[in-house]
N, C-alpha and C positions, 0 to 999 in steps of 0.2 A: 504494500500500500504506500502510495506517495501522495503528498498534498502539494499541488501546484498552486501557489499563491498568485500567479501571473506577474510576480515581481522577483522571481529567482534570477540568479546570474544567467546570462544567455546560454552558457555551456551546460547548465544543469540538466535540462531535458534531453539534449543530444548525448550527454554522458550516460544518462539512464538507458537510452537506446543501446549504447555500446555494452553496458552491463547486462542488459536483457539478452543480447545476442551472445555474449561471452559465456553466460551461465544458463542459457536456454530456458528462459522464463519470460513471462509477461507481467509487469507490474500493473496493479489496478490504480489508476490515477484519479484522485478526487480534487475538485476545485470548487469555487464559489457556485452555490446552487443556482441553476438556471443560466449559467454562462459556459458556453462551449469553448470559448477562447478569450484572449485579452481584449479584442475589439468589442465583444459582447459585454464583457465586464466593464470596460470604460464607458460604454454607452449607458449601461444600467446604473453604475455607481460612481462614475467619474474617475479619471486617471489619477487624480491627486487625493483620493480619499485617505490614503495612508498619511498624508501631510495634514489634512483637515481634521480628521477624527480617527486617531490610531486605534482606539478601543473598538470602534465600529468596523474598521478595516480588519483588525484581528479576529473579530467575531465572524465576519463574512468570509474571509479568506483563509483563516487558520482553524478556529475553534469548530465551526459548524462542519466544514469538510472533514476534519480529523475525527470528530465524533461520529459522523455518518459513515466514514470509512471503517472505523472500529466495528460499528454495528453491522454493516453490510459484509465485511470480511470475516467477522467473528474473532478478530485479533484481540489479544489480551496484553500484548507488550508492543513496544515500538522503539525505534532508534531515532534520535534527534540530531540535527546538524547545528544546534544552537552553539554559538560562541559568545561568551559573555562580553568580550571586549568590543564587539561590534554593535551592541545595543546600549543605549544610555539608561542609567538607573531611573530616570524620570519616566521613560517609556515602560519598562518592565523591571522593577526593582528585584524581582526574584531571579532574574537572569544573572545577576552578580554573584549569586550563591549556589550555582548549579553544582551538583555532585555528578560523578560518573554514572552511578546508578541511583534511581529514586523509586520509591513506591508511592502510589497516588490514590489509594482507596479513599473515596469520598470527595475528591477535589473536582470541582465542576468542569474544568477544561479537559481533564483526563478521564472523565466518566467512562467507565468500562475498560480503562487501561490500568493494569495492575503494576506494570514495571516500565520505566522509561530509561533507555540507555542514552547517555549524552556523551558520545565518543569523542567529540571535538571540544569539550569543555575547556581544556587548558591549551588548545592548539594555538601556536604563536605564528603560524603562517610560513614557517621556514622548513617544514618537514616535507615539502613537495618533492 
């Protein structure tokens, strides 16, 4: 399961295709409900929603697709690409305190997800 926020690095989805081919699988991709691509998202929500109302952007592009993905795939764990140094503490204060593994019983964003792996939590960008 992959959540496409329509604001990922341009290489992300092409890299996903490479991984799918290399490991012979097809990821299930979830995005903002009712939006098949970025142009539909922009027309419906505006290209700058993330600047105007980051909480609404997070709800539409991250929380809802993530929860829908967990429900539809039956997944109970997930891996995150979150890197605390790229998000300001004003946007998401919890990102400053990410652990490599977390349990999330009862937390609203992670409803249905029992374990989150944050493999890039302390990544410094030099390990490429």
